[in-house]
PAKERO-19539 format. One record per residue (C-alpha): x, y, z; residue number from 1; residue in three letters. Coordinates in steps of 0.001 Angstrom, whole numbers, plus 500000, padded with zeros to 6 digits. Each point is the difference from the previous one (the first is absolute). Layout:
BEGIN
X / Y / Z / NUM / ALA
...
end
This chain:
BEGIN
572776 / 538524 / 475884 / 1 / MET
502996 / 501707 / 501605 / 2 / LYS
500181 / 499728 / 503797 / 3 / ILE
502338 / 502539 / 501610 / 4 / PHE
502465 / 499152 / 502742 / 5 / VAL
498453 / 502516 / 502385 / 6 / LYS
496634 / 498212 / 499756 / 7 / ASP
501313 / 496515 / 500857 / 8 / LEU
498628 / 498610 / 503245 / 9 / LYS
500856 / 497012 / 502155 / 10 / ASP
498542 / 496747 / 498613 / 11 / LYS
499196 / 501578 / 496608 / 12 / ASP
500105 / 497670 / 497002 / 13 / GLN
501901 / 502024 / 497387 / 14 / VAL
500246 / 499812 / 496237 / 15 / GLU
501607 / 503108 / 498541 / 16 / SER
503126 / 501318 / 498308 / 17 / TYR
502963 / 501746 / 501606 / 18 / PHE
503490 / 501309 / 499276 / 19 / LEU
502929 / 497934 / 501277 / 20 / VAL
502134 / 502398 / 502038 / 21 / ARG
502383 / 497511 / 501594 / 22 / THR
500636 / 496294 / 499514 / 23 / LYS
502127 / 497439 / 501843 / 24 / SER
500044 / 496260 / 500655 / 25 / THR
501081 / 499301 / 503584 / 26 / PRO
500025 / 496544 / 501531 / 27 / LEU
497703 / 498654 / 502683 / 28 / THR
501487 / 498407 / 503115 / 29 / LYS
499646 / 496716 / 498176 / 30 / GLY
502096 / 501260 / 497087 / 31 / GLY
497092 / 500371 / 497570 / 32 / LYS
499919 / 503161 / 497825 / 33 / PRO
497019 / 502315 / 500204 / 34 / TYR
499084 / 503165 / 498130 / 35 / LEU
500189 / 503314 / 501907 / 36 / ALA
498571 / 502985 / 498157 / 37 / LEU
498984 / 503566 / 500565 / 38 / MET
496980 / 500718 / 497812 / 39 / LEU
498666 / 503475 / 499448 / 40 / GLY
497775 / 502457 / 498211 / 41 / ASP
499341 / 503718 / 500337 / 42 / ARG
498423 / 499534 / 503446 / 43 / SER
502897 / 498230 / 501692 / 44 / GLY
501802 / 496685 / 500308 / 45 / ALA
499465 / 496662 / 501699 / 46 / ILE
502366 / 497152 / 500830 / 47 / GLU
499140 / 496771 / 498198 / 48 / ALA
501132 / 496412 / 500466 / 49 / ARG
499646 / 496911 / 497839 / 50 / MET
500817 / 496746 / 501746 / 51 / TRP
499051 / 497297 / 497499 / 52 / ASP
500860 / 499296 / 496346 / 53 / ASN
502652 / 502724 / 500069 / 54 / VAL
502310 / 498302 / 497501 / 55 / GLU
497324 / 500196 / 497313 / 56 / GLY
499608 / 503795 / 500133 / 57 / VAL
503274 / 501347 / 501355 / 58 / ILE
501458 / 500915 / 496593 / 59 / ASN
496763 / 501151 / 498363 / 60 / ASN
500175 / 503624 / 501173 / 61 / PHE
502484 / 502537 / 501351 / 62 / GLN
500042 / 503242 / 501987 / 63 / ILE
497978 / 502754 / 498247 / 64 / ASP
497789 / 497449 / 498247 / 65 / ASP
496233 / 500010 / 500399 / 66 / PHE
498466 / 496815 / 501371 / 67 / VAL
496535 / 498589 / 500524 / 68 / ARG
499640 / 498460 / 503441 / 69 / VAL
497490 / 497727 / 501675 / 70 / ARG
500376 / 499639 / 503739 / 71 / GLY
498831 / 500721 / 503540 / 72 / THR
500771 / 502864 / 502360 / 73 / VAL
500943 / 499218 / 503582 / 74 / ASN
501571 / 501838 / 502907 / 75 / LEU
503538 / 499078 / 500982 / 76 / TYR
501443 / 501818 / 503014 / 77 / GLN
497162 / 502548 / 499691 / 78 / LYS
500866 / 500755 / 496358 / 79 / ARG
498095 / 499055 / 496876 / 80 / LYS
501608 / 497370 / 497803 / 81 / GLN
498797 / 498438 / 496754 / 82 / LEU
500393 / 496226 / 499757 / 83 / ILE
500188 / 499146 / 496304 / 84 / ILE
498386 / 496957 / 498488 / 85 / GLY
500522 / 500898 / 496341 / 86 / GLU
502096 / 502677 / 498282 / 87 / ILE
500672 / 500771 / 496334 / 88 / SER
501570 / 502801 / 498004 / 89 / LYS
497741 / 502267 / 497936 / 90 / ILE
500808 / 502634 / 497367 / 91 / SER
499737 / 503760 / 500453 / 92 / LYS
497101 / 499955 / 497526 / 93 / LYS
497908 / 498143 / 502576 / 94 / GLU
500332 / 502630 / 502730 / 95 / ILE
498837 / 503570 / 500538 / 96 / ASN
503130 / 502107 / 500529 / 97 / SER
498124 / 502409 / 502282 / 98 / SER
499633 / 497119 / 502496 / 99 / ASP
503760 / 499959 / 500578 / 100 / PHE
501195 / 503603 / 499919 / 101 / LEU
499105 / 501897 / 503178 / 102 / PRO
499777 / 503777 / 499702 / 103 / THR
501260 / 502713 / 502353 / 104 / SER
497459 / 501013 / 502617 / 105 / LYS
500747 / 503616 / 499061 / 106 / PHE
498634 / 501795 / 496945 / 107 / ASP
502674 / 499748 / 497305 / 108 / ILE
499130 / 503259 / 498270 / 109 / GLU
500046 / 501861 / 503318 / 110 / VAL
503426 / 498548 / 500850 / 111 / MET
501294 / 501036 / 496573 / 112 / TYR
498659 / 503537 / 500475 / 113 / LYS
501627 / 500192 / 503453 / 114 / ASN
503341 / 498846 / 498659 / 115 / LEU
499887 / 502592 / 497213 / 116 / LEU
499201 / 502677 / 502593 / 117 / ALA
503207 / 499131 / 501842 / 118 / ILE
501977 / 500053 / 496744 / 119 / VAL
498606 / 503390 / 498955 / 120 / HIS
501297 / 501383 / 503304 / 121 / GLY
503604 / 499099 / 499172 / 122 / MET
502416 / 502910 / 499631 / 123 / LYS
502539 / 498577 / 497553 / 124 / ASN
498559 / 500498 / 496514 / 125 / LYS
502073 / 497204 / 498469 / 126 / TYR
498967 / 497396 / 502564 / 127 / LEU
496387 / 501117 / 499934 / 128 / ARG
499910 / 499704 / 496208 / 129 / GLN
501742 / 496625 / 500129 / 130 / LEU
497254 / 498533 / 502176 / 131 / ILE
497091 / 501663 / 498196 / 132 / LEU
501286 / 498883 / 496596 / 133 / ASP
500118 / 496466 / 501395 / 134 / THR
496742 / 499776 / 501955 / 135 / LEU
498004 / 501702 / 497239 / 136 / GLU
501543 / 497986 / 497164 / 137 / ASP
497004 / 498366 / 498218 / 138 / PRO
501876 / 496699 / 499701 / 139 / GLU
501152 / 499960 / 503636 / 140 / ILE
496980 / 501379 / 501877 / 141 / LYS
497550 / 497093 / 499382 / 142 / PRO
502627 / 497465 / 501080 / 143 / LYS
501008 / 502091 / 503001 / 144 / TYR
496429 / 500347 / 501288 / 145 / LEU
499430 / 496238 / 499852 / 146 / LYS
503401 / 498582 / 500931 / 147 / CYS
500516 / 498235 / 503354 / 148 / PRO
503107 / 500829 / 502031 / 149 / ALA
501111 / 496371 / 500335 / 150 / ALA
499048 / 496479 / 499024 / 151 / ARG
499248 / 498680 / 503483 / 152 / THR
501488 / 501791 / 503006 / 153 / ILE
498514 / 503503 / 500151 / 154 / HIS
497473 / 502176 / 498143 / 155 / HIS
499356 / 497067 / 497662 / 156 / ASN
496750 / 501301 / 498562 / 157 / TRP
498749 / 502236 / 497200 / 158 / VAL
501116 / 503548 / 500828 / 159 / GLY
502563 / 498686 / 502492 / 160 / GLY
502970 / 501764 / 498396 / 161 / LEU
498201 / 503347 / 500082 / 162 / LEU
498874 / 499424 / 503600 / 163 / GLU
503552 / 499101 / 501057 / 164 / HIS
501456 / 503009 / 498157 / 165 / THR
497524 / 502460 / 501498 / 166 / LEU
500550 / 498597 / 503482 / 167 / SER
503763 / 500466 / 499676 / 168 / ILE
499566 / 503491 / 498520 / 169 / SER
497869 / 501057 / 502967 / 170 / LYS
502690 / 498764 / 502397 / 171 / MET
502601 / 501969 / 498018 / 172 / MET
498004 / 503179 / 500583 / 173 / LEU
500240 / 499451 / 503732 / 174 / PHE
503661 / 498984 / 500015 / 175 / LEU
501030 / 503060 / 498003 / 176 / ALA
498187 / 502203 / 502529 / 177 / SER
501506 / 498148 / 502958 / 178 / HIS
503662 / 499672 / 498999 / 179 / TYR
502155 / 502888 / 498853 / 180 / GLU
501843 / 500025 / 496711 / 181 / GLY
497914 / 497477 / 498049 / 182 / LEU
499104 / 500586 / 496372 / 183 / ASP
496272 / 499249 / 499890 / 184 / LEU
499942 / 499991 / 496204 / 185 / ASP
502581 / 497220 / 499866 / 186 / LEU
498058 / 498044 / 502607 / 187 / LEU
496862 / 500242 / 497846 / 188 / ILE
501957 / 498886 / 496922 / 189 / VAL
501161 / 496959 / 501967 / 190 / GLY
496468 / 499264 / 501163 / 191 / ALA
498551 / 500177 / 496474 / 192 / VAL
502747 / 498283 / 498016 / 193 / PHE
501368 / 497363 / 502390 / 194 / HIS
497460 / 497341 / 498970 / 195 / ASP
498602 / 501414 / 496781 / 196 / ILE
501811 / 497349 / 497966 / 197 / GLY
497518 / 497498 / 501430 / 198 / LYS
497451 / 501080 / 497408 / 199 / ILE
502165 / 497929 / 497613 / 200 / TRP
501497 / 497555 / 502494 / 201 / GLU
496598 / 498572 / 500963 / 202 / LEU
497023 / 498707 / 498047 / 203 / SER
496627 / 500564 / 501634 / 204 / TYR
497199 / 499018 / 497652 / 205 / GLU
498606 / 496906 / 501729 / 206 / SER
502580 / 499485 / 502749 / 207 / ASN
503231 / 501673 / 501066 / 208 / ILE
503115 / 498428 / 498500 / 209 / ALA
503418 / 500989 / 498677 / 210 / TYR
500482 / 500850 / 496346 / 211 / THR
502992 / 498826 / 497984 / 212 / ASP
501528 / 503486 / 499994 / 213 / VAL
499293 / 500221 / 503721 / 214 / GLY
502061 / 496897 / 500662 / 215 / ARG
502753 / 500898 / 497527 / 216 / LEU
500406 / 503716 / 500779 / 217 / VAL
498007 / 500935 / 503115 / 218 / GLY
498193 / 503102 / 501189 / 219 / HIS
503062 / 501794 / 501393 / 220 / LEU
501736 / 500067 / 496631 / 221 / VAL
496792 / 500774 / 498120 / 222 / MET
499248 / 502892 / 502354 / 223 / GLY
503477 / 501410 / 499444 / 224 / SER
499621 / 499631 / 496220 / 225 / GLU
496683 / 501844 / 500145 / 226 / LEU
501620 / 502930 / 501817 / 227 / ILE
502742 / 500111 / 497371 / 228 / GLU
497430 / 500031 / 497197 / 229 / LYS
497676 / 502611 / 501509 / 230 / LYS
502774 / 502305 / 501273 / 231 / ALA
501640 / 500074 / 496552 / 232 / ASN
496771 / 501414 / 498563 / 233 / LEU
500019 / 502958 / 502422 / 234 / ILE
502079 / 502887 / 498684 / 235 / LYS
502855 / 500946 / 502320 / 236 / GLY
499507 / 497155 / 502479 / 237 / PHE
503309 / 499891 / 501946 / 238 / PRO
502022 / 496803 / 499558 / 239 / ASP
501013 / 499862 / 503654 / 240 / GLU
496384 / 500327 / 501117 / 241 / LEU
499003 / 497225 / 497599 / 242 / LYS
502672 / 497720 / 501453 / 243 / ASN
498819 / 500724 / 503539 / 244 / ILE
496435 / 499093 / 498998 / 245 / CYS
501209 / 496733 / 498501 / 246 / LYS
501985 / 499302 / 503158 / 247 / HIS
496817 / 500358 / 502084 / 248 / LEU
498489 / 497128 / 498016 / 249 / VAL
503072 / 497786 / 499651 / 250 / LEU
500798 / 500143 / 503733 / 251 / SER
496523 / 499715 / 501522 / 252 / HIS
500331 / 496305 / 500954 / 253 / HIS
502755 / 501157 / 502322 / 254 / GLY
502489 / 497145 / 499797 / 255 / LYS
501708 / 497997 / 497279 / 256 / TYR
498538 / 496768 / 501371 / 257 / GLU
496497 / 501479 / 499651 / 258 / PHE
500528 / 500686 / 496304 / 259 / GLY
501258 / 503576 / 500049 / 260 / SER
502718 / 500706 / 497407 / 261 / PRO
501018 / 502891 / 502271 / 262 / LYS
499644 / 500733 / 503697 / 263 / ARG
498507 / 503398 / 500980 / 264 / PRO
502704 / 502664 / 499845 / 265 / LYS
498006 / 503154 / 500594 / 266 / ILE
497737 / 500713 / 502963 / 267 / LEU
496829 / 500105 / 497917 / 268 / GLU
500772 / 496586 / 498469 / 269 / ALA
500577 / 498616 / 503483 / 270 / PHE
496579 / 501290 / 501076 / 271 / ILE
498234 / 498695 / 496879 / 272 / VAL
501391 / 496528 / 500661 / 273 / SER
498916 / 499897 / 503636 / 274 / TYR
496560 / 501560 / 499493 / 275 / ILE
499271 / 497637 / 497112 / 276 / ASP
500955 / 497080 / 502229 / 277 / ASP
497930 / 501345 / 502904 / 278 / LEU
496849 / 500577 / 497945 / 279 / ASP
500319 / 496593 / 498351 / 280 / SER
500455 / 498175 / 503304 / 281 / LYS
497111 / 501785 / 501720 / 282 / ILE
497638 / 499167 / 497142 / 283 / ALA
501202 / 496394 / 499942 / 284 / ALA
499617 / 499564 / 503748 / 285 / LEU
496565 / 501624 / 500103 / 286 / GLN
498873 / 497691 / 497211 / 287 / GLY
501452 / 496916 / 501703 / 288 / PHE
498329 / 500712 / 503343 / 289 / ILE
496656 / 500690 / 498328 / 290 / GLN
500235 / 496804 / 497945 / 291 / SER
500673 / 498017 / 503190 / 292 / GLU
496911 / 501522 / 501613 / 293 / LYS
497941 / 499115 / 496919 / 294 / ASN
501124 / 496365 / 500190 / 295 / LYS
498781 / 499572 / 503568 / 296 / SER
496269 / 500133 / 499110 / 297 / GLU
498866 / 501756 / 503150 / 298 / GLY
502378 / 498202 / 502367 / 299 / HIS
502143 / 502790 / 501516 / 300 / PRO
503732 / 499379 / 499669 / 301 / LEU
502641 / 501190 / 502438 / 302 / SER
502820 / 499345 / 497544 / 303 / TRP
500363 / 499788 / 496251 / 304 / THR
501481 / 497009 / 498259 / 305 / GLY
503662 / 500132 / 499048 / 306 / HIS
500849 / 502700 / 497453 / 307 / SER
502584 / 498777 / 497509 / 308 / SER
500648 / 503611 / 498939 / 309 / VAL
500797 / 501270 / 503493 / 310 / PHE
501069 / 496617 / 501462 / 311 / ASP
497935 / 500330 / 503162 / 312 / ARG
496541 / 499801 / 501554 / 313 / TYR
498110 / 503208 / 500807 / 314 / PHE
497877 / 500732 / 503038 / 315 / PHE
496483 / 501122 / 499089 / 316 / ILE
499184 / 502654 / 502556 / 317 / ARG
496401 / 500657 / 500936 / 318 / LYS
498514 / 503363 / 499142 / 319 / GLU
499581 / 502225 / 503038 / 320 / VAL
496822 / 502053 / 499816 / 321 / LYS
499678 / 503072 / 502164 / 322 / ILE
496954 / 502159 / 500638 / 323 / GLY
499494 / 503423 / 498450 / 324 / ALA
500472 / 501838 / 503310 / 325 / GLN
503282 / 498208 / 500700 / 326 / GLU
501173 / 500705 / 496455 / 327 / ALA
499214 / 503698 / 500399 / 328 / ASP
501890 / 500086 / 503287 / 329 / ALA
503007 / 498318 / 498425 / 330 / ASN
499956 / 502559 / 497206 / 331 / GLU
499819 / 502937 / 502422 / 332 / ARG
502850 / 498647 / 502104 / 333 / ASN
502296 / 499080 / 497131 / 334 / SER
503333 / 501710 / 499648 / 335 / GLU
500480 / 502478 / 497131 / 336 / PRO
500955 / 498145 / 496827 / 337 / GLY
502710 / 500569 / 497431 / 338 / LEU
499792 / 502726 / 497432 / 339 / GLU
497229 / 499307 / 497477 / 340 / PRO
500781 / 498220 / 496746 / 341 / ALA
499972 / 501966 / 496738 / 342 / PRO
496712 / 501588 / 498951 / 343 / GLU
499222 / 497468 / 497286 / 344 / TYR
497495 / 497420 / 501245 / 345 / LYS
499216 / 497286 / 497451 / 346 / PRO
496490 / 498571 / 500305 / 347 / ASP
501227 / 496439 / 499561 / 348 / LEU
end
């Protein structure tokens, strides 16, 4: 029977299967190798250690393999850790894929409807048609609704790409109302197309991994190729506008060293790059902090463990609860806010 990470408790004797998310073989102070793993399923991840008989199993499985584990849970520095006694690789046929693919907490069909509502409000008929022809394509839509936005770092769940895209699109609505001279339609094109190539770059049937074409070509190039293909089917689509759309995709990683063939050279591309990065980092950090809280098993933490993504520890601030009367007073005494955001209010 499958036991989920979130249900593991201190002193539990565990026999279940997990996905290997990370794997390394550090040395103890005595120079003896041990196995350091991060094991996961749809509910979260747990650090695991194997101290004995490491040489016999070290080459039997790799990252992204499924393994059956027998071990014991204990608390180490207030965090749950699985001490492994036995571990062996198992095939995908032996697992239930739904145990390993978390799903967005938001309704996928509602998010899709909200994104289409934003697109239908676009003024440029060519750009509006470009997006609708893509999102409503019967071969693309099923992949798009299921695809995660990344393998590990952010929005790595079913519907994650759509959630990430809608989040960015909503921020674009505000930015276009706040700053003068921005082309909202181009911002929406950047939001929709910047990561759409991930529907081919990633596989997401039983776990999230890279496809061969994903490793060989990548989502930036595939997104640009998709724009070329779809724009060429729209009568009268201006060549210059098509090239600008492709630039939004090809430059969205911002820097050459981050994998961008081009750096942003129009204002809208600059914004797409930064808002994509912002939304990704916020989602990643929120997920990291929550996972650290989940590992503590009721023992409040003041600080997270070290984040390899952000290369730092994070302070876990306590929630400050205020009474209803004080909240009402604060609201009455607050200064007038900024101008309201655009009328559209997605029910995400």
